[in-house]
N, C-alpha and C positions, 0 to 999 in steps of 0.2 A: 437768591437774586442777587448779582451781581451789584458793584456800584455804577459799572456805566449804565448795564440796566437801569437800573432806577433813577442815575441822572438821564436817557432815553426816554424814558419812560413820563418824568416829569414833565419833558420838553413836550413829546406828541402830548399831553393832558391839558400844559398852557396855550400850544396853537390850536387843541379842537376848543378848548371854551374858547379863544378871541375871535377861531374861524365862524363857528356858530354863533356867536356874539351877535358881530358884522352883517353876517348873513342876513341874520333875523330882523334884523335893526331894521336893514334897507330896506324891509317890506312896507315901514311906517315911518321912515324917513330916509327923504332924499337928498344923498348926496351929490357935495359936487365930482365928477368926475374922476375928478386929480385926484381930490382925497380918496374917494373909493381903492381905487386903484393902487395909493400911496396904503391906506389900509394895508390891503393882501397883499400887497408888496409888500409890507416888513413881516408880514404874516407869514410868506410864502420863506423869506432870506432866513428868517431864525428857525422853522422847518428842516427849510432843504439845502442846509448851512456845510455839514456836511457830508453828504452828496455831490454839492458843487465843488469843493475842494479835492474831493477824491478825481474827480472830471477832470480840473484845470492841471490837476498833478499826475496821471494819467496819461495825458494830452501831455503835456510837458518830456515825456517819458516816450510817447508813441506807442505807446499800449492803451487805448483808449475804447476800444468798442466791448464795453459790458451795460451791463445793467443801468450805473451810474451815468453811464453818458447817456443811452437809450429816455432816461425819465428825466435827464438832465432838459434832453432837448425837446423834449416833449413836453413839459410843463413854461419854458419860457417860449414855445412858441406859441400854447394857446394863452401867454401873458401877451404874445406880439397880436396874438389874434382877441384882445380884449374880452378871453374870456376869464378874466384875473378869477372868478369861484371856481372852476375847474380846474385851471392851477394851480390855487392849493389844497382841493380836493383830492387830487393825484397826487402829490407829493405826499399829501396826507394820509392816504391811507395806504402808500407805497412804504414809509417808514412801520404804521398798524403792522404789516406784512411782515416788514425785515425783524420788528422786536419779537413777534412773534416766532419767527427764525430762528433766532438766539437764542431767545429762552427756554425753547423746545431742545436744542442740540446741547445748552449747560443742562437740561436737565439731563438730558441722555449720558453726560458725559461725567457727570454729579453719581447716575445710580450707572454707573461703571466704578466708580472711585470708589461706591459704598460697598459693592460686592468687594473690590479688593484692597479693604482697606485694615491690611495686614504688616502695617508698618509697625516693627515694633519700639517703642519710644529708648529705651533705657534696658540693660539687660544687669542684675546684681551680679557682681564677682564677688570670688571670695579669695580673699586675700588675708597671708598670716593669721589667719583664724577671724579676720573680721571682715562684713559686707561690707561693698561701696558700690553703689549704683551709680554707674558709665554709660555713655553712649557705647550701643553696640559694634560700631567700629571700632571703637578703641580696644574691640579681646582682638587675642588671639586665640593662633589655633594651639590644645593644650593646655588653655585653662580653666577654671572650674568658675561655674556660675552656678545658683543658686536661681529655683526657678517658681516662688509662694502660689499655693491654688488662688485664680480670677487672674494671674499673668499672665502673657501671650509670652509662647518662646520666643526667644529673641535670635538668635541661632542654636544653627544643627548641631547636634552632636549624640553622645553616647552617655544615659543613666549610669552613674553612678551606686544609686541608692535611691527608693526612696519606692513608691508605688502611686498610682493616678488613675485619674480620665482622663482621656483628651479628646478636647471640643477640633474636630479638622474641618466644618463644615464652611470653612470660610478661603480652604482649599479644596474642598472637593467635592460640596454640594452636602455631600453624607451628613445628618443630621443624628443618626449613633453614635454615644463618643467612644472613643478606643482606649480600652487598657493597654497601660504599660508599666514597667518591670525593670528591677537592676539589668540592664545587658542590651536592653533595645534602643532602638537609635530613637531620636526627637527631632521631628523637621519645624522649623520657624514657621512663624502667621500662626501656628496653633494656637490652642485655651488649654491652658491648665484647669483642670474643674478643683480638683479633690485635695492629697496630700501633695508633700514639700518634695521635689526634687535636686538632688544634688547632680549635674554637668557636666561632661568634660567634652570641652568645644571641638567638634571635628575639622570644620573649616570657618575661617574670617569670611567677614557678615557680605562681603563685595560678592563671595559664593558661594549663598547660601541660597535656599529655598528660597523664599520670599522676597529675597535683591533680584533674582533670575525670574521669575513671577512677573515684578513690578518692572524692570523693562522689556519683556514681554507686551504688558498690561500698553505701555508708554508708547509702547516701536508699532503697536498690531494695527494702528489705520497707516502708516507709512506704505503699505503695497497694496497700489490700487484694486479693482479687482475690472474683469473688464470690460464691467457695465459704465463703472467709474468712469475708465480714459475714454469708452466712449462716449461720456454727456460730456468729460472733457473739451473733448477734441469737437464734438459735433460744437456746444456752445463758440469756438474761435471760430468755426465758420460760418454757423448758424447769424450772430452778430452782423459782419460786416453787411451776408445779404440782407439781413432785416432792413438795414439803414438804406442800401442802396435801392432798395426797393419802394421804401419808402421817400424818396429822393425823383423815382419817376411816380411814382404815383400822383404827386404834387406838380411835378411840371409836365406829364404826357397829355393826361388827362386838358388840363388849363390851357394847352395849345391851341384844341380845338375847339372848345367851350366857351374859353376868357373867365372861366370863374374859380380864380386863383387862391380867394379866401377860403373857395367850399372846400376844394381836392387839398392845398395844405392844413384844415383844422384836423381830414381823415388822413395826411397825411401824418401827423402828429397822434392820430387815436392810433393810425398803426407800430406806430414806433409801441407806442405802450401795451398794449397788446400783447407785440412781440416778444417785451421782457421776460428772458427765461429762467430766472426765477427758481420756480419749482422743480425746473429740471435740475439745477445747476445746485439745491439743498436738498432737495428731498432724496434723493438718490446714496450720494455718500452717508444721508441722515441715517437709510434704511441698512446700511449695511455697517453702519457704523451701531443700529440698536444692537442687531444681530450678533456682533464683538459681545455686542452688555450682556445681552439674553443668552448667551453659551455660556460665557464667565461665568452668570451666579447658578448656573449646572453644572459646572466643574469643569467644562471645557475653554480652554485656551487658546487659542487661535491668533495668529503670528500674524496677518492681514488679508482681508476682506477679498484679494483672490483666491486666496485658499478655500472661504467658507462658500464662495463661487463654482468652485472646481469640485469640491466636494458635493454639491448638487445632481453634478452630472454624472457622477460614479455610475460606474457600471461594473467595474471588477475591483474585488479585495482578495488583497495577497495576506497570507498575514503569518509570523513565526508560531511554532510553536510552545516550544518553554514560558514561562513568565506571560506569556499571552491567551492563548488557548487552552491553559492548562496553571496550577494555582506554581507555579516555578517553586517547587518543595516538595522532595522524598516524602512520602506516607504510607506503611502497611498498610497494604489495600487485601492483601489473601495471606491469609492461615493456614496450612493444613498440614492433617499431625499423622502421624501411622503410630499405633498402640501407643498412645499417653494424651493428656487432652493440648488444646491448642496453646491454654497458659503456662504449660509445664516447656513446653518445646519454645516457645518466646523467654520465660527467662532464661533456660541456658545458651539458646544462641546472644541474648544480649548478654550477660556477662560475659560469652566467646567474646564477643565484640567491644566491651567495655575499652580495653586498651585504644579503639584503631578510632581515628579522626572522619573516617570516609564517611559523606553526605550520607551513602546507605546505611553506616553503622550507629549514623544520631537518629535515622527515623527510628531505627529497632529499638532504641534505649527512650526514645519519649514515647514510644509506645508503650514498652515494658514499666518508664516508672518509678523502676527502684531504687528501694529506700539509701543503696550500699552496693551499686554493680557487681564493682571487684572483688568483694567480698568472697573470695574460697577459689578465686583466677588464679591460676601459675600456667608457666613455661607456653606462653602464649607464645605461635611460633607462623609466622606471615609466612603463605608460598606467593613471589610476586604473580600476577593474570589470575590466577585461580580461587583464591581465599586463604582462611586461616584456622589453624587446627591449636585448641588450648586444652587445659586442666580444668574441667570444673566442678568441684565440688567432686569430685575423685572421676569424675567417666571424663570419656574423652570425647570432644564437642569439637567437630569439624563446618566449618557453614565458608561455603562456595558458590562457584558455579560448576558446572557439567564435569568440565576436566577436571576438577579436584576428585568429585563423586565416579568418577572412571579411574583416576590413581586408584585410588581407594579400594577400584574391584566391585563396583558394581556399576550391576548393568543401566546402561546408556539407556533401553526401553523400562527400569520400571522407574523411570523421577517420573514425578507430578509436573504439568500441563498448568501455565497459570493464563490467564486472559491475555496476556500479548501487550498489556498495555505497561508492563516496568520490567523493573528487569529480577528474576529470582533466586534466589537463598536456596540454595537445596542442603539440608544438615542432614551428616551422619554422627549417629555415638556409639561412641568403642564398635565404628566398622562396619557399627548396618543403619542401614536408610531411616531417615526416621520422619520426615515430611522437607514440603517446601518455607519458605515465608516472599511476598511477592511484596517488591517496595517498590509503585510508581509515582509521577511525578502525575496528581488525579486530573482529568480533565475538567476544563468549569460548570459546571450542571446547566448553565443559563448560556449557556453560546448553541445550543437547538433553539431555542424560544427566540432568539437574538437576530438568528440568522436568517430562520420564518419572518420575521419582522423586518432586518434588510431589505430580501426579495417584494415587501409591498413598496420597503422604497424607493425600489427602481435597480436595484440588484441582482443582479442575475448568473455571476458566477465569483465561487468562493474559490482561494487557494492557498495551501501550505507548504511554505518550504521550512524544512527545516535540518540543522544537523545530526539530530537522531537515528536509529535506525528503521529499513524500510517498515518493518513489522510493528514499532509502534506509533512511527507515523502512522500509518494505515489505520490501527486498532482507536486512537487519539480523533482523524478525519470521520472517522464511520459513527464515530460517540455526536460528533460535531453540525457534520452533517455538510463536509466538506466534498465540493469536487473535485482536486483535482490534489494530488500530493508528489512533491518531490522532497527527497530526503538525501540523508548521508552527504547536508551541501555543506563547504566550504566557506566561509565567508564574500569568498571575492566568488564563490560559486553560487552563491544568492544573488548577487549583481545582474550576473551575467542570465541567469535562468527568470529574471524581471524584465532584463532587457526583450526578453526571447517576447517575454506577455506583450511589452509595451509594443514590441510592433505589429507583433499580431492582433491586436485591439484596434480596429482602427473607427471605433464611437465610442467617447464616455470616456472620461477616465478613471486614472486604475491606482485603488489608494492600498498603500504598504505598511500596516500595523506589528509594533515589535517595540523591546523594551530593551532591550541587552546591547550595554559597550557594541557588540557584534553587528549589531542589524542599524546604526549609523550611514555605513556607507548606502546599505537598501533605503533607508528610510528619506537620505538624501537624492539617491538617483527616481522615483518616486512623486507622479503627480504632483502628489499632496499624501507627504510621509506622518503619521498619527504615533506616537508615543503612547504605550499605553503604559501604565500605573506607571506614568514619567516620573517621578518623586525619587524613584528609585536609579536613575539610572542619567548620570550628566551626558552622556553620549548623546542619549538619546532625545534630550529637551534640548542640547544646541540643534540638531539635524533633522529636528521632525519641523512641522509646518506648523501641527494643531497636538497640541497636549489633553491626553485626559488623565487629570490632576485625579484618577478616583481609578481603583483595579475591575471594573466594570465592565464585561463588552455591553452592557446595556448600553452608555456613555456613546457606542456609536450610533447608535437607534437617534437618541438624542439632537445628536452632533448631524443627519442628513436632515431630522425635521425641521432644526432653527432653517440651515443651511438652504433649503427649498422654501420655505415660508419667507426668507427674505429676498429671493430671489424674486418669490412669487408676488412682494409687495414692491418690488425696485421698478420689475416692468410692468404690475399696472399703474405704478408712480408715469411711467415713459409716456405711454398710452394715452389717462388717463389726460396725464400735458398736453401732448401733443392732439387730439384729436379737440379737446377744447380750447388750445391756441388759433391749430388751422382755420376752426369754424367762424372761431371769433374774426380772425384777421380777413376771412372772406367779408363775413356781413361787418367790419369796419370800414374795409374798404369801395363796398357800395353805401356807404353812409346810412345801414339797420343797427346800427350800436352808437351807441354816443361813447364821448370821453368818461363815465360811468361804466360805462360798460366793457372798457379797458381798462378801470380800475379793478374790474372784479375777475376779470380775466387774467389780470395778473395777483394781486394780493390774494384771490378767492382761492383760486387753483393751489396756489403755492402756500399755503395754510393747508388746505384740502390733504395733499400730499404732505404734509410733515406729520398733520393727524395720523396718515395713514400709515407713516415710515414708522411711529414710537413704536405701533401695535406690536411690532418683534417685541420688543424690552418682554409684554408680558410672556413669560416663560413655563408657567404651571401646567401650560396645555402640552410644552414637549416632551418635557422630566419623564424618561420611562423606566420603569419599572419590570424586572425580571421573575418571576415567581420559583 
């Protein structure tokens, strides 16, 4: 609870005690009318001071058509009608409602702050053989920092020495620690659990992962959703309408029956009932809670407008590499002729040991040889075809079908792979020996995730990729993609997405990508989602939503949260308007007194706020795939 909230609560409790003291004592003590009016006036001025001050300031600024003006006019009018007790009660219960609103909003903000409490306090800078504790902002790129067990990683960097387990839950929502070793990158905001790490800083604090994430969280509420914009515009039009309606209610009937006090009192009730607090506060609070709930699940939403758009998505467009696939080459199939698969793999790994190509690296990882260069001589790379090397006295040729044909091997005799990746054909001493297929493996969860997304209302999935048509079709078939566009350059991806946007007349279009080349498409889509966004600066900057972990299942979680948030916001709008309209009609005809008016204002506000904060309970939204 903030100091201001404590001060306001103290003021409410003192005012309530005095109010009930005077009201109850007046049942057996006959106060002179002026004394009773004076006592209630003192209590009223104490509890209403801030409302009256804001009303006066707003009148001076010629912008006073708000709830402060409504409450001030209604309560002062009640005093003028000598309804002292009700005048104080209106303001007292209004302040109670405002306090609950402030407390609920503060709690939701603290929940989000706690979820994203990843700001590092210090960095252990290695300087001339000693360790100096400094502010992370003082550390430069290339400096060496030491991260001890239990400490939060202060800056992004590459591990020079040490192995450890890394708790990434604050960033990704993933509870299982990740193992790290020399050569791997660590990102700021994670917690080092076990070993001591020496890390070379790769970027300054202001460009670090933790700084960018915190900036996104702080700016997340700047972009209002259409629902919030509607409420803001509605309140601006609504307030003057009810003020003029109240004036008409006080004057017009009185001209016919002469009962001025009765109709003025009803007009004041009308003003109290009409106060739009429930709408103005609870709808933005629902979206704020939705953003907080999403953050807890590792889904970072840059603005509530994107949360609303996501709930209306009918078409999802995906990049392939790193989004639908893991983004790294792995050996997926080995077929050997007249020798074991292990022997074939060993010979090819040795032949590829001098190459830095990703395919060569994947074969070396698979073979896991202690000394892959042992026995390797005369490595000859053939541009566009592959290489030939002498390995343990044998001539090993590894490459594509063009290389095999150049060696006199019939193309019809070559073994075919699954179509998901690149085939490395192998010839030993001029004889065809087999094939190793290297592929960027599709994510096993894709099919299940897409089935769940269809249940959430998405009816079309499209893939845009620069890869070959055959590979794209194979991945699409395994994942359950409806439409494929392959062999696209970055600018062609944008053109293709624009055609999809033009053809979709209902619902929003989402683009999900992870790489630098996806940035233009992420920007162009109705909602751009960076998949595994911790790896790509350009994707983070361009995206509207960032998935903090490289899991497709987070898309289902994000959609569930967005739909629940919008559902709660609509519930609050309908509930508040129905109660307000009903109470306004009853108040105009005298069926509701000032106490009923207080309930209509404060009660509805509190109920809407309690409904809004339900979205912070994220356990029901998080989706896991099997």
